[in-house]
Steps between C-alpha positions, in 0.01 A plus 500: 500500500594861452647683799546864608873463444453409139294825443757712685774346275284583199488867609876517489516314163254725323630836643594750238295322224151534636330799668371550850144602416295744710228460754225757445245596769166486317284552811382851427385427140132547424321177472772327699377134529562477877343602831558855608740403786703260288803584275564384157851474357588420134832321425561627149684206348380602157787756516752203521736439205301357206175616655432218748632323813639220265839665462579414853464129458660481158806704606549290812485177302725609219769646732502166691564297182851375419683659200442170308120512556483869397711443186261244363217763494176531687143381418178544682117507463305799598169685478719793423650657819731218598626483134576873501700439824702221357561688172609796712757313698611311194569834328692626805717182519529486120364155472224387242149447627199312358153594627192275441167668526127425456317641203303753713814678618495876495658610165682785683683253706605307189651816360686562820638148507632548146659831603694307763621265232294198608388230267121480530297181462117549495290190511201359701201649676646489860819517699537118549533450126760776481686309790492178307657684203766655723597162655518342156717777368722485806569126445534532119737795507675445836374828644465593873134493589365746765161416653285806565376397845607160618867585544628587847739758365222668304264498794785631728543789269129585519512474874729804527181706448386396853840610644445851357134527604573413860806723518314795356180456693558254793145542626343325193243243619389351172657459152286423192675307222378394153558133410583351165707192548593594853860612493429857620291394794734222587794743542301785671317275741809315599687820581216692658406215738857453605538864589157560642307166573170676579490669165197405278584392141213486250526363144278622220416284192256547203178317508607349171840379621464377861833316488591500877149531625396181326811320619450615857138387486606162367789469756743429206627662179229473234504605130206726396297358213487844331619859543242782455661826580639797300767555758759303301775534764277339758389216269698201622293184499721319753723590786784273615555319835766748609260793474206307631673404822626852560146643443342237722739579777532875483188649325196572704242518230456496130212710361365542144434793276332519162655650185261792530614555865864528371397741225319716738796491741744596216268791410490603868881507512514707186233749601620540861877483458576500122651151552473278186478154647404200292206286604720259694689789650172638641374166644585591852304822492216320329471278802451807715249673259276188469504422871672162477750624757349656810723760664480533873476852667850629564675254272795574288456338162755469220362427146776396255461662165709253309492571130483800255271518196161622373387169338141406539365806668614818328 
């Protein structure tokens, strides 16, 4: 299992290549979706390099690889954001990258990938198909494969977000985290619970991609029969045992939001703060706006805004 020491080591490894993103106090905003006496903080990880938290995990993984593993080149599967992060670090380290994507990927992300010099392979309607392609390419071309969420080094990189949150605002009582495959919440929950055991960690998934919720309900990892969400970066049809066990151990609750909830939350962030979050990036705020997360009087809540974009709502 992942440990706090792994996440602290990741912070040192990614220093200078990733950004320390700000915590914004959003309590005084009109239509703030919390009780009057509570406080809402936004962790603006959409300001991270490449536009999402994914740079943390990709940089931590790549910098931990041997020179021989790097020299072979990197390959991964992604809904878009992890691919951008791998292409970013590949460009920095001057190694070739291949990114496998589903057919519904945002075209803007494809152009950004190409700008980083990545080879782009688009095939299949969901992430798991892209992942099968990535694994096949890794074997055929002897490339180094980087899993977007079921890799301890990747999850440790994402966990550095929790270190920053609790250093900047130690009084945070609850952290809201969007879930795709589970790497982000694995890292954040592991770090946050180790530092502050009483903290509440709540995961948010789309109604049409209840990857962890379905697995928790079943008591084991399950594969969803279909994916029905426009939030492409949250559209993993299956988690992995590494993430499932971390979520079962450290996450207090997983709640659901609809695509319309995420669109409304993205519009709220834009109208209130001029923050352009993609649907998945606004999922944590959506869980406040739709009432899926109940905030207690006097509580300090941190909603992670995890990805930039105006897809699906602008």
